[in-house]
N, CA, C and O of each residue as an XYZ file, in Angstrom:
872
protein
N      33.625     29.661    -16.530
C      34.719     29.612    -15.555
C      35.740     30.689    -15.906
O      36.150     30.795    -17.062
N      36.157     31.490    -14.923
C      37.063     32.604    -15.183
C      38.408     32.116    -15.712
O      38.859     31.015    -15.397
N      39.025     32.953    -16.516
C      40.254     32.576    -17.203
C      41.386     32.259    -16.244
O      42.225     31.417    -16.564
N      41.448     32.898    -15.077
C      42.549     32.628    -14.159
C      42.544     31.177    -13.704
O      43.607     30.593    -13.494
N      41.378     30.594    -13.549
C      41.316     29.195    -13.138
C      41.811     28.278    -14.249
O      42.434     27.249    -13.985
N      41.534     28.654    -15.482
C      42.047     27.871    -16.603
C      43.566     27.949    -16.647
O      44.233     26.964    -16.965
N      44.114     29.118    -16.330
C      45.574     29.265    -16.274
C      46.167     28.374    -15.186
O      47.206     27.745    -15.384
N      45.498     28.330    -14.043
C      45.999     27.512    -12.936
C      45.968     26.041    -13.309
O      46.949     25.326    -13.104
N      44.860     25.589    -13.851
C      44.726     24.177    -14.234
C      45.763     23.808    -15.287
O      46.278     22.691    -15.294
N      46.066     24.749    -16.175
C      47.072     24.505    -17.215
C      48.496     24.615    -16.687
O      49.445     24.274    -17.392
N      48.655     25.092    -15.446
C      49.988     25.260    -14.878
C      50.744     26.442    -15.452
O      51.974     26.464    -15.434
N      50.020     27.419    -15.958
C      50.645     28.582    -16.591
C      50.919     29.661    -15.539
O      50.148     30.609    -15.391
N      52.014     29.502    -14.822
C      52.324     30.415    -13.722
C      52.633     31.821    -14.226
O      52.361     32.793    -13.522
N      53.186     31.949    -15.407
C      53.488     33.279    -15.932
C      52.204     34.080    -16.171
O      52.147     35.276    -15.886
N      51.179     33.410    -16.695
C      49.901     34.090    -16.914
C      49.267     34.484    -15.591
O      48.716     35.577    -15.457
N      49.347     33.581    -14.605
C      48.794     33.896    -13.287
C      49.539     35.078    -12.680
O      48.922     35.966    -12.091
N      50.846     35.092    -12.821
C      51.650     36.196    -12.285
C      51.282     37.527    -12.951
O      51.201     38.560    -12.286
N      51.064     37.492    -14.253
C      50.672     38.722    -14.954
C      49.304     39.215    -14.494
O      49.095     40.418    -14.338
N      48.394     38.308    -14.283
C      47.056     38.698    -13.827
C      47.112     39.299    -12.419
O      46.409     40.263    -12.117
N      47.950     38.722    -11.571
C      48.105     39.259    -10.224
C      48.736     40.644    -10.253
O      48.379     41.509     -9.453
N      49.664     40.854    -11.163
C      50.316     42.159    -11.280
C      49.311     43.236    -11.699
O      49.411     44.390    -11.283
N      48.355     42.845    -12.518
C      47.327     43.791    -12.968
C      46.253     44.006    -11.921
O      45.722     45.107    -11.776
N      45.932     42.928    -11.182
C      44.837     42.997    -10.211
C      45.102     42.025     -9.072
O      44.903     40.819     -9.222
N      45.553     42.549     -7.926
C      45.857     41.700     -6.769
C      44.616     40.999     -6.241
O      44.723     40.005     -5.522
N      43.434     41.510     -6.593
C      42.195     40.906     -6.130
C      41.883     39.565     -6.762
O      40.911     38.907     -6.389
N      42.713     39.156     -7.726
C      42.527     37.845     -8.361
C      42.540     36.723     -7.331
O      41.868     35.707     -7.510
N      43.298     36.902     -6.258
C      43.399     35.830     -5.258
C      42.072     35.581     -4.540
O      41.900     34.532     -3.921
N      41.146     36.514     -4.611
C      39.883     36.382     -3.882
C      38.708     35.983     -4.769
O      37.594     35.820     -4.271
N      38.932     35.824     -6.070
C      37.814     35.459     -6.935
C      37.363     34.033     -6.631
O      38.118     33.228     -6.085
N      36.139     33.747     -6.990
C      35.558     32.426     -6.744
C      35.135     31.840     -8.085
O      34.539     32.530     -8.911
N      35.443     30.575     -8.294
C      35.133     29.919     -9.563
C      33.636     29.768     -9.750
O      32.893     29.550     -8.793
N      33.210     29.885    -10.985
C      31.813     29.695    -11.342
C      31.695     28.501    -12.289
O      32.639     28.165    -13.004
N      30.536     27.876    -12.282
C      30.283     26.773    -13.214
C      29.957     27.348    -14.596
O      29.557     28.508    -14.698
N      30.124     26.556    -15.659
C      30.734     25.221    -15.645
C      32.259     25.306    -15.638
O      32.808     26.349    -15.994
N      32.972     24.223    -15.237
C      32.390     22.971    -14.749
C      31.972     23.072    -13.281
O      32.531     23.851    -12.509
N      31.000     22.284    -12.927
C      30.419     22.353    -11.595
C      31.412     21.973    -10.506
O      31.316     22.466     -9.382
N      32.369     21.096    -10.827
C      33.261     20.582     -9.789
C      34.132     21.660     -9.167
O      34.645     21.462     -8.066
N      34.318     22.807     -9.842
C      35.124     23.876     -9.271
C      34.281     25.010     -8.689
O      34.822     25.915     -8.054
N      32.987     24.973     -8.895
C      32.126     26.080     -8.495
C      32.271     26.390     -7.012
O      32.177     25.504     -6.162
N      32.502     27.669     -6.720
C      32.623     28.108     -5.337
C      34.022     28.030     -4.765
O      34.238     28.441     -3.625
N      34.980     27.515     -5.524
C      36.323     27.348     -5.003
C      37.210     28.551     -5.314
O      36.954     29.316     -6.244
N      38.248     28.690     -4.516
C      39.204     29.778     -4.681
C      40.344     29.345     -5.594
O      40.530     28.148     -5.817
N      41.110     30.292     -6.125
C      42.284     29.932     -6.922
C      43.262     29.037     -6.147
O      43.866     28.129     -6.719
N      43.412     29.299     -4.850
C      44.340     28.495     -4.051
C      43.872     27.048     -3.955
O      44.682     26.127     -4.054
N      42.583     26.844     -3.764
C      42.056     25.471     -3.721
C      42.315     24.745     -5.033
O      42.753     23.594     -5.039
N      42.045     25.417     -6.133
C      42.224     24.782     -7.436
C      43.703     24.483     -7.692
O      44.033     23.459     -8.292
N      44.582     25.359     -7.246
C      46.023     25.116     -7.401
C      46.437     23.855     -6.652
O      47.184     23.036     -7.188
N      45.964     23.691     -5.428
C      46.310     22.488     -4.671
C      45.645     21.254     -5.262
O      46.250     20.182     -5.291
N      44.426     21.387     -5.728
C      43.743     20.251     -6.342
C      44.525     19.703     -7.518
O      44.567     18.491     -7.731
N      45.141     20.585     -8.277
C      45.843     20.157     -9.490
C      47.342     20.001     -9.286
O      48.075     19.775    -10.249
N      47.804     20.117     -8.056
C      49.222     19.928     -7.798
C      50.091     21.012     -8.391
O      51.269     20.787     -8.667
N      49.521     22.190     -8.589
C      50.293     23.323     -9.099
C      50.834     24.111     -7.907
O      50.323     25.173     -7.552
N      51.877     23.560     -7.306
C      52.348     24.062     -6.023
C      53.113     25.380     -6.141
O      53.092     26.186     -5.211
N      53.779     25.611     -7.256
C      54.432     26.914     -7.447
C      53.383     28.021     -7.536
O      53.569     29.112     -6.998
N      52.296     27.730     -8.214
C      51.215     28.707     -8.303
C      50.584     28.901     -6.928
O      50.245     30.024     -6.556
N      50.425     27.829     -6.181
C      49.876     27.937     -4.823
C      50.756     28.839     -3.962
O      50.249     29.686     -3.226
N      52.069     28.659     -4.052
C      52.993     29.489     -3.274
C      52.889     30.955     -3.693
O      52.938     31.854     -2.853
N      52.747     31.186     -4.988
C      52.591     32.552     -5.498
C      51.316     33.179     -4.947
O      51.327     34.334     -4.521
N      50.228     32.433     -4.953
C      48.951     32.951     -4.455
C      49.029     33.258     -2.960
O      48.508     34.276     -2.505
N      49.675     32.382     -2.206
C      49.831     32.630     -0.771
C      50.665     33.894     -0.528
O      50.348     34.697      0.349
N      51.718     34.057     -1.304
C      52.562     35.243     -1.157
C      51.796     36.521     -1.488
O      52.135     37.603     -1.008
N      50.762     36.383     -2.314
C      49.960     37.539     -2.704
C      48.730     37.729     -1.810
O      47.872     38.567     -2.092
N      48.654     36.942     -0.729
C      47.598     37.159      0.244
C      46.392     36.248      0.156
O      45.361     36.545      0.761
N      46.484     35.148     -0.577
C      45.369     34.207     -0.656
C      45.041     33.665      0.733
O      45.937     33.450      1.549
N      43.768     33.449      0.993
C      43.297     32.977      2.295
C      43.610     31.489      2.464
O      43.051     30.665      1.740
N      44.501     31.124      3.412
C      44.838     29.717      3.600
C      43.722     28.909      4.242
O      43.819     27.686      4.341
N      42.654     29.587      4.683
C      41.544     28.888      5.338
C      40.231     28.995      4.568
O      39.158     28.765      5.124
N      40.321     29.341      3.302
C      39.093     29.473      2.514
C      38.377     28.126      2.406
O      39.011     27.083      2.241
N      37.052     28.167      2.502
C      36.230     26.989      2.253
C      34.971     27.441      1.542
O      34.448     28.522      1.814
N      34.488     26.615      0.633
C      33.287     26.944     -0.116
C      32.072     26.966      0.805
O      32.148     26.576      1.970
N      30.975     27.422      0.268
C      29.712     27.390      1.001
C      29.403     25.951      1.398
O      29.637     25.022      0.625
N      28.885     25.775      2.591
C      28.660     24.436      3.133
C      27.701     23.569      2.360
O      27.708     22.351      2.536
N      26.861     24.156      1.497
C      25.900     23.368      0.732
C      26.456     22.894     -0.606
O      25.727     22.316     -1.411
N      27.733     23.134     -0.846
C      28.319     22.758     -2.135
C      28.260     21.244     -2.318
O      28.431     20.485     -1.364
N      28.021     20.823     -3.537
C      28.022     19.399     -3.874
C      29.275     19.045     -4.670
O      29.685     19.841     -5.515
N      29.903     17.893     -4.443
C      29.475     16.889     -3.474
C      29.800     17.237     -2.025
O      29.092     16.811     -1.112
N      30.867     18.011     -1.806
C      31.113     18.504     -0.457
C      32.093     19.669     -0.514
O      32.779     19.889     -1.512
N      32.133     20.400      0.578
C      33.024     21.555      0.674
C      34.229     21.190      1.533
O      34.085     20.589      2.598
N      35.413     21.557      1.061
C      36.649     21.243      1.772
C      37.487     22.493      1.940
O      37.622     23.269      0.994
N      38.055     22.712      3.120
C      39.008     23.823      3.277
C      40.268     23.556      2.464
O      40.553     22.419      2.090
N      41.004     24.607      2.202
C      42.217     24.481      1.397
C      43.136     23.404      1.971
O      43.722     22.623      1.221
N      43.262     23.362      3.285
C      44.169     22.406      3.922
C      43.854     20.979      3.532
O      44.767     20.178      3.327
N      42.578     20.645      3.427
C      42.213     19.274      3.074
C      42.652     18.926      1.655
O      43.041     17.791      1.379
N      42.588     19.906      0.761
C      43.097     19.671     -0.594
C      44.607     19.450     -0.564
O      45.127     18.604     -1.291
N      45.308     20.207      0.273
C      46.757     20.058      0.372
C      47.132     18.710      0.974
O      48.113     18.094      0.557
N      46.362     18.251      1.944
C      46.613     16.941      2.546
C      46.409     15.843      1.515
O      47.234     14.940      1.376
N      45.314     15.934      0.804
C      45.030     14.938     -0.234
C      46.146     14.902     -1.272
O      46.564     13.829     -1.706
N      46.623     16.077     -1.665
C      47.711     16.145     -2.646
C      48.974     15.483     -2.110
O      49.639     14.740     -2.832
N      49.309     15.749     -0.846
C      50.530     15.188     -0.266
C      50.433     13.673     -0.115
O      51.399     12.958     -0.381
N      49.283     13.189      0.306
C      49.111     11.739      0.484
C      49.127     11.024     -0.861
O      49.830     10.027     -1.024
N      48.366     11.521     -1.816
C      48.251     10.819     -3.095
C      49.512     10.926     -3.946
O      49.695     10.149     -4.883
N      50.385     11.886     -3.627
C      51.652     12.001     -4.347
C      52.798     11.350     -3.577
O      53.960     11.496     -3.956
N      52.484     10.644     -2.516
C      53.510      9.896     -1.795
C      53.910      8.670     -2.615
O      53.291      8.356     -3.631
N      54.949      7.990     -2.158
C      55.531      6.902     -2.951
C      54.888      5.556     -2.618
O      55.502      4.694     -1.989
N      53.631      5.400     -3.058
C      52.919      4.146     -2.819
C      53.135      3.183     -3.977
O      53.582      3.568     -5.058
N      52.811      1.937     -3.727
C      53.060      0.897     -4.721
C      51.807      0.614     -5.548
O      50.686      0.589     -5.039
N      52.041      0.405     -6.822
C      50.955     -0.035     -7.696
C      51.392     -1.322     -8.396
O      52.585     -1.542     -8.607
N      50.435     -2.166     -8.753
C      50.804     -3.446     -9.382
C      51.281     -3.248    -10.817
O      50.801     -2.366    -11.529
N      52.219     -4.070    -11.220
C      52.715     -4.058    -12.604
C      52.171     -5.223    -13.400
O      52.199     -5.215    -14.631
N      51.669     -6.239    -12.683
C      51.179     -7.485    -13.282
C      52.315     -8.258    -13.944
O      52.084     -9.078    -14.833
N      53.556     -7.987    -13.498
C      54.708     -8.748    -13.987
C      55.240     -9.602    -12.850
O      55.508     -9.100    -11.759
N      55.387    -10.868    -13.105
C      55.787    -11.798    -12.048
C      57.157    -11.472    -11.481
O      57.384    -11.631    -10.281
N      58.072    -11.017    -12.327
C      59.434    -10.769    -11.863
C      59.541     -9.486    -11.033
O      60.460     -9.352    -10.226
N      58.622     -8.553    -11.221
C      58.617     -7.300    -10.453
C      57.163     -6.853    -10.307
O      56.690     -5.996    -11.054
N      56.467     -7.435     -9.347
C      55.009     -7.227     -9.264
C      54.565     -5.841     -8.809
O      53.402     -5.480     -8.985
N      55.489     -5.044     -8.215
C      55.099     -3.732     -7.692
C      56.107     -2.674     -8.117
O      57.296     -2.956     -8.269
N      55.618     -1.458     -8.307
C      56.511     -0.341     -8.589
C      55.970      0.921     -7.925
O      54.776      1.032     -7.649
N      56.871      1.867     -7.676
C      56.475      3.110     -7.031
C      55.613      3.944     -7.970
O      55.914      4.095     -9.154
N      54.545      4.475     -7.415
C      53.630      5.304     -8.215
C      54.208      6.695     -8.452
O      53.961      7.296     -9.498
N      54.976      7.214     -7.490
C      55.489      8.579     -7.588
C      56.982      8.617     -7.300
O      57.538      7.715     -6.674
N      57.607      9.670     -7.766
C      59.031      9.864     -7.523
C      59.251     10.584     -6.194
O      58.321     11.143     -5.613
N      60.491     10.558     -5.729
C      60.851     11.293     -4.521
C      60.600     12.784     -4.706
O      60.095     13.448     -3.801
N      60.949     13.309     -5.869
C      60.761     14.736     -6.138
C      59.285     15.120     -6.079
O      58.937     16.172     -5.543
N      58.435     14.286     -6.618
C      56.996     14.555     -6.618
C      56.444     14.532     -5.192
O      55.645     15.388     -4.812
N      56.874     13.551     -4.416
C      56.419     13.445     -3.027
C      56.923     14.623     -2.197
O      56.179     15.186     -1.394
N      58.178     14.990     -2.391
C      58.758     16.100     -1.628
C      58.066     17.428     -1.948
O      57.822     18.237     -1.053
N      57.753     17.644     -3.220
C      57.112     18.896     -3.624
C      55.730     19.024     -2.982
O      55.359     20.101     -2.517
N      54.979     17.941     -2.956
C      53.642     17.980     -2.365
C      53.717     18.187     -0.860
O      52.912     18.922     -0.289
N      54.680     17.542     -0.221
C      54.823     17.725      1.225
C      55.258     19.149      1.550
O      54.746     19.751      2.493
N      56.193     19.690      0.784
C      56.638     21.068      1.013
C      55.481     22.049      0.845
O      55.393     23.039      1.571
N      54.601     21.776     -0.104
C      53.445     22.646     -0.320
C      52.476     22.572      0.857
O      51.874     23.577      1.235
N      52.328     21.397      1.427
C      51.500     21.251      2.626
C      52.112     22.027      3.790
O      51.408     22.733      4.512
N      53.409     21.894      3.965
C      54.097     22.607      5.034
C      53.955     24.117      4.881
O      53.727     24.830      5.859
N      54.091     24.593      3.660
C      53.963     26.025      3.411
C      52.570     26.515      3.801
O      52.431     27.587      4.390
N      51.559     25.745      3.482
C      50.195     26.142      3.826
C      50.011     26.197      5.339
O      49.392     27.127      5.857
N      50.541     25.213      6.042
C      50.452     25.214      7.506
C      51.195     26.423      8.088
O      50.702     27.073      9.010
N      52.369     26.716      7.549
C      53.146     27.856      8.025
C      52.473     29.189      7.685
O      52.736     30.211      8.318
N      51.608     29.157      6.684
C      50.896     30.372      6.278
C      49.637     30.614      7.095
O      48.927     31.595      6.876
N      49.358     29.710      8.045
C      48.234     29.931      8.943
C      47.028     29.048      8.735
O      45.972     29.319      9.307
N      47.141     27.996      7.935
C      46.011     27.088      7.754
C      45.639     26.446      9.094
O      46.510     25.979      9.828
N      44.360     26.427      9.399
C      43.856     25.908     10.666
C      43.719     24.395     10.606
O      42.887     23.870      9.865
N      44.532     23.699     11.382
C      44.521     22.244     11.363
C      43.222     21.677     11.937
O      42.927     20.497     11.752
N      42.446     22.511     12.632
C      41.171     22.064     13.195
C      40.002     22.233     12.215
O      38.872     21.877     12.549
N      40.247     22.760     11.039
C      39.171     23.009     10.080
C      38.520     21.707      9.634
O      39.199     20.709      9.395
N      37.194     21.730      9.524
C      36.416     20.562      9.125
C      35.844     20.772      7.733
O      35.635     21.907      7.304
N      35.592     19.668      7.026
C      34.869     19.789      5.768
C      33.371     19.739      6.049
O      32.960     19.629      7.204
N      32.558     19.819      5.004
C      31.114     19.900      5.207
C      30.506     18.599      5.710
O      29.344     18.577      6.116
N      31.281     17.507      5.687
C      30.843     16.249      6.283
C      31.407     16.061      7.686
O      31.267     14.997      8.289
N      32.048     17.114      8.197
C      32.608     17.131      9.555
C      33.854     16.261      9.689
O      34.212     15.862     10.797
N      34.513     15.964      8.581
C      35.795     15.273      8.650
C      36.881     16.257      9.062
O      36.939     17.374      8.547
N      37.738     15.846      9.985
C      38.855     16.682     10.410
C      40.001     16.576      9.416
O      39.970     15.740      8.514
N      40.999     17.411      9.578
C      42.166     17.334      8.699
C      42.875     15.991      8.858
O      43.330     15.409      7.873
N      42.971     15.500     10.084
C      43.591     14.199     10.303
C      42.716     13.091      9.729
O      43.218     12.107      9.185
N      41.409     13.262      9.856
C      40.490     12.306      9.251
C      40.633     12.282      7.738
O      40.539     11.220      7.123
N      40.863     13.463      7.121
C      41.099     13.534      5.680
C      42.343     12.739      5.312
O      42.345     11.992      4.333
N      43.394     12.901      6.097
C      44.634     12.173      5.837
C      44.416     10.669      5.940
O      44.956      9.905      5.139
N      43.636     10.244      6.913
C      43.353      8.817      7.089
C      42.589      8.270      5.893
O      42.953      7.231      5.342
N      41.538      8.964      5.493
C      40.720      8.488      4.372
C      41.545      8.345      3.102
O      41.380      7.381      2.354
N      42.425      9.294      2.860
C      43.258      9.215      1.655
C      44.337      8.143      1.792
O      44.607      7.407      0.843
N      44.946      8.055      2.957
C      46.009      7.062      3.164
C      45.480      5.640      3.018
O      46.185      4.765      2.516
N      44.255      5.406      3.447
C      43.685      4.058      3.350
C      43.519      3.607      1.904
O      43.427      2.409      1.635
N      43.480      4.552      0.978
C      43.345      4.196     -0.426
C      44.630      3.623     -1.007
O      44.593      2.881     -1.988
N      45.765      3.964     -0.408
C      47.047      3.562     -0.992
C      47.837      2.599     -0.105
O      48.833      2.025     -0.545
N      47.398      2.424      1.128
C      48.028      1.459      2.023
C      47.504      0.046      1.731
O      46.459     -0.098      1.097
N      48.211     -0.993      2.182
C      47.644     -2.336      2.105
C      46.274     -2.374      2.785
O      46.061     -1.717      3.804
N      45.359     -3.138      2.219
C      43.993     -3.195      2.720
C      43.864     -4.127      3.932
O      44.679     -5.022      4.157
N      42.811     -3.872      4.688
C      42.490     -4.721      5.841
C      41.011     -5.077      5.764
O      40.174     -4.200      5.553
N      40.683     -6.359      5.935
C      39.300     -6.809      5.869
C      38.786     -7.084      7.280
O      39.202     -8.042      7.931
N      37.885     -6.236      7.733
C      37.354     -6.400      9.081
C      36.564     -7.697      9.227
O      36.506     -8.272     10.315
N      35.962     -8.156      8.144
C      35.196     -9.412      8.214
C      36.069    -10.644      8.015
O      35.591    -11.775      8.096
N      37.360    -10.411      7.754
C      38.300    -11.517      7.587
C      39.682    -11.055      8.049
O      40.580    -10.862      7.230
N      39.851    -10.880      9.355
C      41.106    -10.321      9.881
C      42.341    -11.188      9.629
O      43.466    -10.714      9.786
N      42.144    -12.454      9.240
C      43.282    -13.324      8.953
C      43.834    -13.103      7.551
O      44.942    -13.537      7.234
N      43.051    -12.424      6.712
C      43.488    -12.180      5.341
C      44.617    -11.154      5.335
O      44.579    -10.172      6.075
N      45.614    -11.391      4.498
C      46.749    -10.479      4.382
C      46.832     -9.983      2.945
O      46.913    -10.779      2.010
N      46.811     -8.697      2.777
C      46.926     -8.092      1.456
C      48.306     -8.413      0.886
O      49.311     -8.183      1.558
N      48.376     -8.941     -0.338
C      49.692     -9.235     -0.934
C      50.515     -7.988     -1.233
O      51.717     -8.079     -1.479
N      49.876     -6.833     -1.212
C      50.616     -5.587     -1.442
C      51.473     -5.277     -0.222
O      50.930     -5.136      0.874
N      52.779     -5.166     -0.367
C      53.640     -4.871      0.789
C      53.543     -3.404      1.206
O      53.125     -2.543      0.432
N      53.937     -3.151      2.435
C      54.029     -1.781      2.931
C      55.480     -1.346      2.780
O      56.336     -1.729      3.577
N      55.748     -0.557      1.770
C      57.114     -0.182      1.449
C      57.616      0.953      2.338
O      56.830      1.805      2.751
N      58.904      0.976      2.634
C      59.456      1.988      3.542
C      59.322      3.412      3.010
O      59.204      4.351      3.798
N      59.339      3.591      1.699
C      59.187      4.934      1.142
C      57.823      5.526      1.503
O      57.718      6.700      1.856
N      56.789      4.702      1.408
C      55.453      5.170      1.751
C      55.354      5.476      3.237
O      54.739      6.465      3.635
N      55.964      4.619      4.059
C      55.966      4.867      5.505
C      56.599      6.221      5.803
O      56.061      7.001      6.589
N      57.728      6.497      5.185
C      58.403      7.784      5.410
C      57.520      8.956      4.985
O      57.390      9.938      5.716
N      56.919      8.849      3.809
C      56.126      9.957      3.283
C      54.875     10.211      4.119
O      54.539     11.361      4.401
N      54.193      9.154      4.509
C      52.981      9.338      5.313
C      53.316      9.779      6.734
O      52.580     10.564      7.332
N      54.408      9.284      7.269
C      54.787      9.667      8.630
C      54.972     11.173      8.735
O      54.504     11.788      9.694
N      55.645     11.772      7.766
C      55.880     13.207      7.867
C      54.594     14.014      7.678
O      54.442     15.082      8.271
N      53.676     13.516      6.862
C      52.395     14.207      6.707
C      51.616     14.183      8.015
O      51.158     15.223      8.489
N      51.466     13.000      8.595
C      50.714     12.877      9.843
C      51.412     13.617     10.980
O      50.755     14.271     11.790
N      52.727     13.520     11.044
C      53.462     14.199     12.109
C      53.300     15.714     12.018
O      53.199     16.390     13.042
N      53.274     16.243     10.813
C      53.102     17.689     10.647
C      51.737     18.136     11.151
O      51.621     19.184     11.786
N      50.717     17.355     10.873
C      49.373     17.700     11.337
C      49.277     17.621     12.859
O      48.692     18.494     13.499
N      49.849     16.580     13.422
C      49.823     16.425     14.878
C      50.616     17.550     15.544
O      50.207     18.071     16.581
N      51.743     17.921     14.951
C      52.560     19.001     15.505
C      51.803     20.319     15.551
O      52.087     21.178     16.386
N      50.834     20.476     14.648
C      50.029     21.695     14.610
C      48.782     21.611     15.490
O      48.006     22.564     15.568
N      48.594     20.466     16.151
C      47.484     20.357     17.092
C      46.419     19.344     16.752
O      45.471     19.182     17.520
N      46.536     18.643     15.617
C      45.574     17.587     15.302
C      45.732     16.456     16.319
O      46.852     16.089     16.674
N      44.610     15.905     16.783
C      44.636     14.909     17.857
C      43.970     13.610     17.407
O      42.750     13.574     17.251
N      44.744     12.542     17.196
C      44.161     11.267     16.765
C      43.301     10.600     17.826
O      42.582      9.645     17.533
N      43.370     11.094     19.057
C      42.573     10.504     20.144
C      41.295     11.286     20.445
O      40.547     10.933     21.357
N      41.051     12.337     19.687
C      39.828     13.100     19.878
C      38.670     12.432     19.135
O      38.858     11.891     18.045
N      37.500     12.469     19.713
C      36.333     11.834     19.113
C      35.946     12.518     17.806
O      35.811     13.739     17.738
N      35.772     11.705     16.777
C      35.272     12.171     15.487
C      33.777     11.891     15.447
O      33.337     10.774     15.718
N      33.012     12.901     15.111
C      31.563     12.796     15.243
C      30.977     11.588     14.522
O      30.192     10.842     15.107
N      31.344     11.388     13.276
C      30.733     10.324     12.486
C      31.262      8.934     12.833
O      30.686      7.932     12.411
N      32.341      8.865     13.590
C      32.896      7.571     13.987
C      32.400      7.126     15.350
O      32.438      5.938     15.669
N      31.935      8.075     16.158
C      31.529      7.734     17.513
C      32.707      7.373     18.397
O      32.534      6.756     19.449
N      33.898      7.752     17.977
C      35.119      7.481     18.726
C      36.271      8.177     18.052
O      36.074      8.991     17.149
N      37.472      7.861     18.484
C      38.644      8.522     17.923
C      39.145      7.799     16.679
O      38.819      6.634     16.451
N      39.932      8.494     15.889
C      40.566      7.872     14.733
C      41.491      6.741     15.170
O      41.512      5.672     14.559
N      42.251      6.985     16.227
C      43.199      5.978     16.705
C      42.492      4.698     17.118
O      43.000      3.602     16.881
N      41.333      4.828     17.729
C      40.600      3.648     18.166
C      39.875      2.973     17.006
O      39.897      1.748     16.885
N      39.237      3.768     16.157
C      38.438      3.203     15.076
C      39.287      2.423     14.082
O      38.855      1.396     13.558
N      40.494      2.913     13.825
C      41.345      2.280     12.810
C      42.499      1.487     13.431
O      43.505      1.242     12.766
N      42.366      1.093     14.672
C      43.478      0.475     15.394
C      43.968     -0.830     14.771
O      45.126     -1.204     14.958
N      43.097     -1.531     14.029
C      43.499     -2.805     13.432
C      44.057     -2.649     12.028
O      44.539     -3.620     11.445
N      44.000     -1.444     11.476
C      44.397     -1.240     10.090
C      45.832     -0.724      9.979
O      46.383     -0.199     10.947
N      46.435     -0.874      8.799
C      47.792     -0.362      8.603
C      47.945      1.120      8.905
O      49.022      1.552      9.315
N      46.888      1.911      8.713
C      46.987      3.348      8.962
C      47.189      3.672     10.431
O      47.578      4.788     10.776
N      46.923      2.696     11.305
C      47.018      2.937     12.756
C      48.410      3.379     13.182
O      48.547      4.142     14.138
N      49.448      2.911     12.488
C      50.817      3.245     12.894
C      51.117      4.732     12.756
O      52.041      5.245     13.388
N      50.338      5.423     11.929
C      50.554      6.850     11.744
C      49.710      7.689     12.711
O      49.792      8.917     12.708
N      48.913      7.028     13.523
C      48.040      7.720     14.476
C      48.514      7.577     15.905
O      47.796      7.929     16.841
N      49.720      7.062     16.080
C      50.265      6.890     17.412
C      51.015      8.153     17.831
O      51.925      8.607     17.138
N      50.627      8.701     18.954
C      51.264      9.923     19.456
C      52.122      9.562     20.662
O      52.757     10.437     21.253
């Protein structure tokens, strides 16, 4: 694996900046295995994967492709840069995790600063020309990516037992953080009512009974 990717994973922005100063073509290199999980990815993808948003901004300023995607046969799957940024913004939102303490059973997983930084990085990528219509190699849309990630941190819904209520509350901080992510995608042209190939219907219809449905209303 090339040294620039190790610098990115380590969050060493000064080293990345020095490498760019010596060779602007660093932004176009592609990672090689090992490790296999990064093979075929661009520096910008790896920066978003690891939440190194200052490095991501530096790479974009130096001309990194905001729409880069690996070869479609990549395992386990190929994702455009935007999907990595969406995943970062959703997973760094202020969702609740259990503490297993009776007096305070839930606590925020992330801080406001962490959530804001990830959202700002997503916004920067969109403003840099990332295509909101880009699909991954499984044909998931950018909005579909947001849904899949959001469902991991939202209260659960059991389709085989619709009367069951998840004891995990839906906190207002998470609502705020997810709302701005979904709204940004919709503002760029993502459509929750468009048919998703693997669902046989729209995201809004398929997930209408789940907590994520509130973020798919246009």
